[in-house]
C-alpha distance (Angstrom), angle and dihedral (degrees) to the residues before:
residue distance angle dihedral
M1 . . .
E2 3.81 . .
E3 3.81 90.9 .
I4 3.81 91.3 54.0
L5 3.81 92.0 49.9
K6 3.78 90.7 49.4
Y7 3.81 92.5 54.9
L8 3.80 90.8 42.9
S9 3.80 90.6 53.9
Y10 3.82 90.4 48.9
G11 3.75 88.9 51.7
F12 3.83 90.6 52.1
I13 3.81 90.9 48.9
V14 3.79 94.8 49.0
S15 3.83 96.4 41.8
G16 3.80 91.8 44.2
G17 3.78 90.9 50.3
I18 3.78 92.2 49.7
I19 3.82 92.1 48.5
A20 3.82 92.7 47.0
L21 3.85 90.7 47.7
T22 3.81 90.2 50.1
G23 3.80 90.2 52.0
G24 3.75 92.4 47.5
L25 3.81 93.5 50.3
T26 3.80 90.3 46.4
F27 3.78 88.6 51.2
L28 3.83 90.6 52.5
A29 3.82 89.5 47.4
E30 3.79 89.6 55.1
A31 3.85 89.0 50.0
Y32 3.82 89.4 52.3
K33 3.81 91.8 48.4
T34 3.81 89.9 53.8
H35 3.82 95.2 47.9
M36 3.80 136.4 -37.4
L37 3.78 90.1 -121.2
W38 3.83 91.0 59.9
L39 3.81 88.9 55.8
I40 3.81 93.3 49.2
C41 3.78 92.0 46.8
C42 3.85 93.4 47.0
V43 3.82 91.4 51.4
L44 3.81 97.1 43.6
L45 3.81 101.6 32.8
P46 3.81 111.8 39.5
P47 3.87 96.3 -167.0
V48 3.80 87.2 63.2
I49 3.82 87.6 67.8
V50 3.81 89.8 70.0
V51 3.79 91.6 48.5
F52 3.80 91.4 49.8
L53 3.81 90.9 45.4
L54 3.79 92.3 54.2
T55 3.74 98.4 40.4
H56 3.85 95.0 46.6
W57 3.80 99.7 34.3
K58 3.85 95.0 144.5
V59 3.79 93.2 62.1
T60 3.81 98.1 32.5
K61 3.81 102.2 47.2
V62 3.83 94.5 85.6
P63 3.84 96.0 47.8
F64 3.78 90.0 43.6
S65 3.79 92.5 49.9
T66 3.83 89.3 48.0
M67 3.81 90.6 52.4
V68 3.81 93.3 48.5
T69 3.81 92.1 47.0
G70 3.81 90.9 50.4
L71 3.79 91.5 48.8
V72 3.79 91.9 49.6
I73 3.82 90.2 52.6
L74 3.81 90.8 46.2
Y75 3.79 92.4 50.5
V76 3.87 91.0 48.3
G77 3.75 87.5 56.4
I78 3.79 92.7 48.1
F79 3.82 92.8 49.1
L80 3.77 91.0 46.1
L81 3.79 90.5 51.4
D82 3.79 90.9 46.7
A83 3.84 90.8 51.3
I84 3.83 90.6 52.1
Y85 3.82 93.8 54.2
K86 3.81 97.2 45.4
């Protein structure tokens, strides 16, 4: 049973990471579509991401939701793995 939970948690971690990465790249693509300077600022100055998210909510809500969903799945996998090894 422990072996199955271990592989399940690894699956959550990998799939959550892929989903979060997809959301992040889509977010950066939306920044690029808006203006090249937004992309450069979002990559080099992380607080600008929050400004871009709030000022362009209509185009960033789907990528942001995808990132959050992926991170939740990833954290579930981490907590599950942590619970196995305690």
